[in-house]
N, C-alpha and C positions, 0 to 999 in steps of 0.2 A: 504494500500500500504506500502510495506517495505521501510526502509531507502535506501536499495540497489536500488530498483526500482525508488525511488524519485531522487536519485543522477543520475542514468542513464537517466531518463526522462528529468532532467534539462540540461544535456549535449546535448541530442537530440533536445530539444527546442531551445537552444542557437544556434546550428548549423542550424536548419531549418529556423530560422529567418534571416539568412544571405542570400544575393542575390547570384544567380548563381547555377550552377549544382553541383560543387564540394562539397559545404556544405551538399547538399542533399544526395550525395553518402556517405560522411562521416557519416551522421546521420543514414543511412541505415545500415552501418557496425557496428556502435555503438549499434544499437538496436539488431543486430544479435549476436554479440560476446562479447561485453564489460561487465565485471564484476568489479565494483569499489572496491570490496573486494579482488580481485586477484592481483597478482604482476604486476606492470607496468601500464603505462598510457593507455588510450583507444587506442591511436595511436600505441603503442607498441603491445598491444594485437591484434589489427587488422593486423599489420605487420606480426605477427606470425600465422595468420589464415591458416588453412590447408584444406580449402574447394575449391579446384580448379574447382569444378562443378558449383560454384556460378557465375552467369553472370557478376558480378562486380569484380571478383577476380583480374583480370588484372589491374583494375583501382582503387583498394582499396588504401586508404591512407597508406603511409609507413613512418617509422622513417628514417630520413636521418642521417647518422653517425654524431655525435656531437650535435644532437638536444636534 
């Protein structure tokens, strides 16, 4: 497993260990699009997602200005 995959998996595990639906949605988006070696945090990368056909697109986590 590459360092990139290890980092992404650590973020996913941290999110899925939280209670509630929101962390599970966040983890799904991280698994789909997050690249720790690309610019921006996982939340910024997910905010910039361009896959409107994804069933979770409307509820994906987004960066709030100033965050």
